[in-house]
C-alpha positions as CSV (number, residue, x, y, z in Angstrom):
1,M,36.8,58.3,13.8
2,A,33.7,57.8,16.3
3,C,31.8,60.2,13.9
4,R,32.9,58.3,10.5
5,R,32.0,54.7,12.2
6,Q,28.6,56.3,13.2
7,A,28.3,57.0,9.8
8,R,28.8,53.3,8.0
9,Q,26.3,52.1,10.9
10,S,23.8,53.9,9.9
11,A,24.6,53.2,6.6
12,G,24.5,49.5,7.1
13,M,21.4,49.9,8.9
14,E,19.3,52.1,6.1
15,H,20.9,49.3,3.4
16,S,19.7,46.5,5.7
17,E,16.0,48.3,5.6
18,D,16.0,48.2,1.9
19,R,16.6,45.6,2.0
20,L,13.5,44.2,4.2
21,W,11.2,46.7,2.5
22,Q,11.3,45.2,-0.3
23,T,11.1,41.8,0.8
24,V,7.4,43.1,1.9
25,L,6.9,44.5,-1.5
26,D,7.7,41.3,-3.3
27,R,5.2,39.9,-0.4
28,R,7.5,36.8,0.2
29,A,7.7,34.7,3.0
30,A,9.7,35.7,5.5
31,E,10.5,34.3,9.5
32,D,13.7,36.3,10.2
33,F,12.1,39.5,10.6
34,L,8.4,41.7,11.6
35,Y,6.6,45.1,9.9
36,A,4.5,47.7,11.9
37,V,2.5,49.5,10.3
38,S,2.0,53.4,13.0
39,T,-0.8,54.4,11.3
40,M,-2.8,50.4,11.8
41,G,-0.6,50.0,15.2
42,V,-0.4,46.5,14.2
43,Y,2.4,44.2,13.2
44,C,2.5,41.7,9.6
45,K,4.6,38.8,7.8
46,P,6.4,39.6,5.3
47,G,3.8,38.1,2.9
48,C,1.0,39.7,4.8
49,P,-1.8,40.1,2.1
50,S,-3.0,43.3,3.2
51,P,-2.5,46.4,0.9
52,P,0.8,48.1,1.2
53,P,1.5,51.0,4.0
54,L,3.6,53.6,3.1
55,R,7.5,53.1,3.8
56,K,7.3,56.2,6.1
57,N,4.9,54.0,8.6
58,V,6.6,51.1,8.5
59,R,8.8,49.5,10.9
60,F,10.4,46.6,11.4
61,F,11.4,44.3,14.7
62,F,12.8,40.5,14.2
63,D,10.1,39.3,17.2
64,C,6.8,39.3,18.0
65,D,7.7,40.7,21.6
66,A,9.4,43.9,20.6
67,A,6.4,45.0,18.4
68,E,4.6,44.6,21.1
69,K,6.5,46.3,23.7
70,A,6.4,49.2,21.5
71,G,3.1,49.2,21.5
72,F,1.8,47.4,18.1
73,R,-0.9,44.4,18.0
74,A,-0.6,41.3,15.8
75,C,-2.1,41.3,12.3
76,K,-5.7,39.1,12.2
77,R,-5.2,39.0,8.7
78,C,-2.0,37.3,8.9
79,D,-1.7,36.1,12.2
80,P,2.2,36.5,13.5
81,K,1.8,35.4,16.2
82,G,0.6,31.8,15.5
83,E,-2.0,31.9,17.2
84,R,-5.5,31.5,15.5
85,A,-4.1,29.5,13.0
86,A,-2.8,26.4,16.4
87,I,-7.0,27.3,17.1
88,A,-8.0,26.1,13.4
89,Q,-5.5,23.3,13.5
90,A,-7.5,21.9,16.8
91,V,-10.6,22.5,15.5
92,V,-9.8,20.8,12.1
93,R,-8.0,18.0,14.0
94,D,-11.0,17.3,16.0
95,A,-13.1,17.1,12.6
96,V,-11.2,14.9,11.4
97,G,-11.6,12.3,14.2
98,F,-15.2,12.4,14.2
99,I,-15.4,11.6,10.6
100,E,-12.7,8.6,11.4
101,A,-15.1,7.6,14.1
102,S,-18.3,8.2,12.4
103,E,-19.9,5.2,10.7
104,D,-22.0,7.0,8.0
105,M,-20.6,10.8,6.6
106,P,-21.2,13.4,9.0
107,S,-23.0,16.5,7.8
108,L,-21.8,19.6,7.3
109,E,-24.0,21.7,9.3
110,A,-22.9,18.5,12.3
111,L,-19.5,18.8,12.0
112,A,-19.8,23.3,11.6
113,A,-22.4,22.5,15.0
114,R,-19.5,21.1,16.6
115,S,-17.1,23.4,16.4
116,G,-18.6,26.5,17.0
117,Y,-17.9,28.4,13.9
118,S,-20.7,29.6,10.8
119,R,-20.8,26.8,8.1
120,F,-18.6,29.2,5.9
121,H,-16.4,29.9,8.6
122,F,-15.8,26.3,9.3
123,L,-15.9,24.7,5.5
124,R,-13.3,27.6,4.3
125,M,-10.5,26.6,8.0
126,F,-10.7,22.9,6.6
127,R,-10.4,23.5,2.6
128,D,-7.4,25.2,4.3
129,H,-5.7,22.2,6.5
130,T,-6.5,20.1,4.6
131,G,-6.4,20.5,0.8
132,L,-10.2,18.7,1.1
133,T,-13.8,20.1,1.6
134,P,-15.7,17.5,4.8
135,R,-17.2,15.7,3.1
136,S,-14.1,15.4,0.1
137,Y,-12.4,13.4,3.5
138,A,-14.7,11.8,4.6
139,E,-15.3,9.9,0.9
140,G,-11.7,9.3,1.3
141,V,-11.8,7.6,4.8
142,R,-15.0,5.1,3.3
143,A,-12.3,4.1,0.4
144,R,-9.5,3.4,2.5
145,R,-12.2,1.4,4.5
146,L,-13.2,-0.7,2.1
147,Q,-9.4,-1.0,0.7
148,S,-8.8,-2.5,4.1
149,S,-12.0,-5.1,3.8
150,L,-11.2,-6.0,0.4
151,A,-6.9,-7.0,0.9
152,G,-8.6,-8.1,4.3
153,G,-10.6,-11.1,2.0
154,A,-14.2,-9.6,2.4
155,R,-17.0,-10.2,0.5
156,V,-17.8,-7.8,-1.8
157,V,-21.1,-6.5,-0.3
158,D,-19.8,-7.0,3.0
159,A,-16.7,-4.8,2.9
160,V,-19.5,-2.0,1.1
161,L,-21.6,-1.9,3.6
162,D,-19.0,-2.0,6.7
163,A,-16.9,1.3,4.2
164,G,-20.4,2.8,5.1
165,F,-22.1,2.7,1.0
166,G,-25.3,3.0,1.6
167,S,-25.5,0.4,-2.1
168,E,-22.6,-1.7,-3.9
169,S,-23.5,0.4,-7.8
170,R,-22.5,3.4,-5.8
171,V,-19.0,1.9,-5.6
172,Y,-19.2,0.3,-8.6
173,E,-20.2,4.3,-10.6
174,K,-17.5,5.1,-8.4
175,T,-14.7,2.9,-8.9
176,G,-11.9,5.4,-10.3
177,S,-11.5,7.6,-7.7
178,L,-12.3,5.6,-4.9
179,L,-9.9,2.3,-5.8
180,G,-8.2,3.0,-9.0
181,M,-9.4,-0.2,-9.9
182,T,-12.8,-2.6,-9.7
183,P,-13.7,-4.3,-5.6
184,G,-13.1,-7.4,-7.4
185,A,-9.7,-6.3,-7.8
186,A,-8.6,-4.6,-4.6
187,R,-10.4,-7.7,-3.3
188,R,-8.3,-10.2,-4.9
189,G,-5.0,-8.0,-3.8
190,G,-3.3,-9.4,-6.8
191,E,-4.6,-13.2,-6.5
192,G,-3.9,-14.5,-10.4
193,E,-0.9,-11.9,-11.2
194,T,2.5,-12.5,-11.7
195,I,4.8,-10.3,-10.6
196,R,8.6,-10.8,-11.7
197,T,12.1,-9.4,-9.0
198,A,14.8,-8.5,-9.8
199,F,17.7,-7.4,-7.2
200,A,20.6,-5.5,-8.3
201,D,23.7,-2.9,-6.4
202,C,22.9,0.5,-6.8
203,P,24.6,3.5,-5.4
204,F,22.2,3.4,-2.2
205,G,22.3,0.4,-1.7
206,R,19.9,-2.4,-3.0
207,L,17.2,-2.2,-4.8
208,L,14.5,-3.8,-6.5
209,V,12.2,-3.5,-9.2
210,G,9.6,-5.7,-10.0
211,A,6.4,-5.8,-12.5
212,T,3.3,-7.3,-14.1
213,D,2.2,-8.1,-17.7
214,K,1.7,-4.4,-18.1
215,G,4.6,-2.9,-16.0
216,V,7.0,-1.9,-13.7
217,C,4.6,-1.9,-10.3
218,F,7.1,-1.5,-7.9
219,L,10.4,0.6,-7.0
220,G,11.9,0.6,-4.0
221,F,15.6,0.8,-2.5
222,A,18.0,1.4,0.4
223,E,16.8,-1.2,2.6
224,P,17.6,-4.8,3.0
225,D,16.5,-7.3,0.4
226,D,14.0,-9.0,2.6
227,A,12.1,-5.3,4.0
228,L,11.9,-4.7,0.5
229,L,10.4,-7.7,-0.4
230,G,7.9,-6.8,2.0
231,D,6.8,-4.2,0.2
232,L,6.0,-5.2,-2.7
233,R,4.4,-8.2,-0.9
234,Q,2.2,-6.2,0.6
235,R,0.5,-4.2,-1.9
236,F,0.2,-7.0,-3.9
237,P,-1.0,-9.4,-1.1
238,R,-2.1,-12.5,-3.5
239,A,-0.3,-12.6,-6.3
240,S,2.8,-14.7,-7.1
241,V,6.2,-13.2,-6.4
242,V,9.0,-14.6,-9.4
243,A,12.5,-13.8,-9.6
244,D,13.5,-13.5,-12.5
245,D,16.2,-11.6,-13.6
246,A,15.9,-12.2,-17.1
247,A,12.5,-10.5,-17.9
248,L,13.6,-7.0,-16.0
249,A,17.8,-7.0,-17.1
250,E,16.6,-3.8,-19.7
251,S,14.2,-2.1,-16.5
252,V,16.7,-2.7,-13.9
253,A,19.7,-1.4,-17.1
254,A,18.0,2.1,-17.0
255,V,17.2,2.1,-13.3
256,L,20.9,2.1,-12.7
257,A,21.8,4.6,-16.1
258,F,19.5,7.1,-14.7
259,L,20.8,7.2,-10.7
260,R,24.7,7.0,-12.7
261,E,23.5,9.9,-15.1
262,P,20.1,11.7,-14.3
263,V,20.4,13.8,-17.8
264,K,17.2,13.2,-18.7
265,A,13.8,11.5,-17.8
266,L,13.8,7.3,-16.3
267,E,10.9,6.5,-18.9
268,L,9.6,2.5,-18.3
269,P,6.7,1.2,-19.1
270,L,4.4,1.7,-16.0
271,D,2.1,-0.5,-13.8
272,L,0.2,2.0,-11.5
273,R,-2.6,1.3,-8.9
274,G,-4.0,4.0,-7.5
275,T,-7.3,7.0,-6.6
276,A,-7.9,8.7,-9.4
277,F,-6.1,12.0,-8.0
278,Q,-4.0,9.6,-6.6
279,Q,-3.0,9.0,-10.9
280,R,-3.2,12.8,-11.4
281,V,-0.5,13.9,-8.6
282,W,1.7,11.3,-10.1
283,Q,1.3,11.3,-13.9
284,T,2.4,15.4,-12.8
285,L,5.2,15.0,-11.0
286,C,6.4,13.0,-14.2
287,Q,5.6,16.4,-15.8
288,I,8.8,18.2,-13.4
289,P,11.7,18.6,-15.6
290,V,15.1,16.4,-13.9
291,G,17.3,18.6,-12.2
292,E,14.0,21.1,-10.9
293,T,12.1,21.3,-8.1
294,R,8.5,22.1,-7.3
295,T,6.8,23.2,-3.9
296,Y,3.7,20.8,-2.5
297,A,1.6,23.8,-3.6
298,Q,2.5,24.2,-7.2
299,L,2.6,21.0,-7.5
300,A,-1.4,21.2,-6.0
301,E,-1.5,23.8,-8.7
302,M,-0.6,21.9,-11.6
303,V,-2.8,18.9,-10.8
304,G,-5.4,21.7,-10.7
305,N,-6.3,22.2,-6.9
306,P,-4.4,24.6,-5.6
307,R,-5.9,23.6,-2.0
308,A,-5.0,19.7,-2.2
309,I,-1.1,20.4,-0.6
310,R,-1.5,18.1,1.8
311,A,-3.5,15.7,-0.4
312,V,-1.1,16.4,-3.3
313,A,1.9,15.1,-0.2
314,R,-0.6,11.6,0.4
315,G,-0.3,11.3,-3.0
316,C,4.0,11.2,-3.3
317,A,4.1,9.7,-0.3
318,V,2.3,6.7,-1.1
319,N,4.3,6.7,-5.0
320,P,4.8,2.8,-5.9
321,V,7.2,3.9,-8.5
322,S,10.5,6.2,-6.9
323,L,12.8,7.3,-9.5
324,A,10.2,6.8,-12.7
325,V,7.5,9.1,-10.9
326,P,9.3,11.1,-9.8
327,C,8.1,12.5,-5.9
328,H,12.5,12.9,-5.0
329,R,11.8,16.3,-7.3
330,V,8.9,18.1,-4.6
331,V,10.4,20.2,-1.8
332,G,8.6,21.7,1.6
333,S,7.9,26.1,1.2
334,D,10.7,26.9,2.1
335,G,13.2,24.4,0.2
336,D,13.6,22.5,2.3
337,L,13.6,18.6,1.4
338,T,10.8,17.8,3.4
339,G,10.3,14.0,4.7
340,Y,11.4,11.0,1.9
341,R,10.6,7.7,1.6
342,W,14.0,6.0,0.7
343,G,15.6,8.8,2.9
344,V,16.5,12.8,3.4
345,P,19.6,12.7,2.8
346,R,19.3,10.6,-0.9
347,K,16.5,12.9,-2.0
348,K,19.4,15.4,-1.1
349,A,22.0,13.5,-2.9
350,L,19.3,12.2,-6.5
351,L,18.6,16.0,-6.9
352,E,22.4,17.4,-6.6
353,G,23.1,14.7,-8.8
354,E,20.2,15.7,-10.7
355,R,21.5,19.2,-11.2
356,G,24.8,18.6,-11.8
357,A,24.3,16.6,-14.4
358,V,21.9,19.0,-16.5
359,T,25.1,21.6,-15.9
360,A,27.1,19.8,-17.2
361,P,29.1,21.4,-20.6
């Protein structure tokens, strides 16, 4: 009896190790085990980019301590203990803080010297952790300063200089990538425009739709009326906001119909204002089919910049027209729902509703 039980346990262990080995061969990320290579004396994460070892030389462990007690050391490529990643994160945080605090754009040489790494090594670390080059990040900082000054009513010439740009001409040459609109329009903050609004009750509570003459510019839900209006007014501080249920009846009906039965994309005339990169992210989000999801890394690839994962995530976070631009269809690399402007439980409900509607007979 004992022999048979031992044989069953041995067979079960072999079956389990076959599964782990297949995960290593597939280079799938997994957080629940590590593998060690006896001929190399190192242990790795399953997704390690190193060439796959021979099966006979592999042992499996379930934590770093066990692998190190067995005489193995951590791989320097996949960094299973996360030590190198933590150091790199600290270096990038310091560089980001330095860029944010600098009046002028720091050179790559200065940033690399500050970090203690070579230019090439520092640049790779910065890209890996931010999805941007230091120059692109610094340009984003200047664009935010410029937008903030203009929204505060500063003269264009003063806002340009305060943001660190040498001249107005440089700003006007790149208005699309910097602001998504001319500096004058950003300074006006919607001045002279009329934004019509309409409230309605939806499955998630209150719903607010706001639209200019060009199309829907705001879509929010699940918060009190005052909070939703406050969000809209913050985006267009000088616009005239008026209630007009009749003008937006069709748009509101389309949103409510989508929430009841999301079998196809919510199509509305939109007035989206953002940088060129944000516009590209929002357009790409609309390419994700109803009932499906993509990771932030996959979305970055779809946008055409695989390294810009964090920038893509920021683009999702500032999406002003939820549902119409379906940022709820983007998930973490492990399938986790991560953050959502209107709450993770609502993101889960939206995805479940879409999957159910698409698969229903």
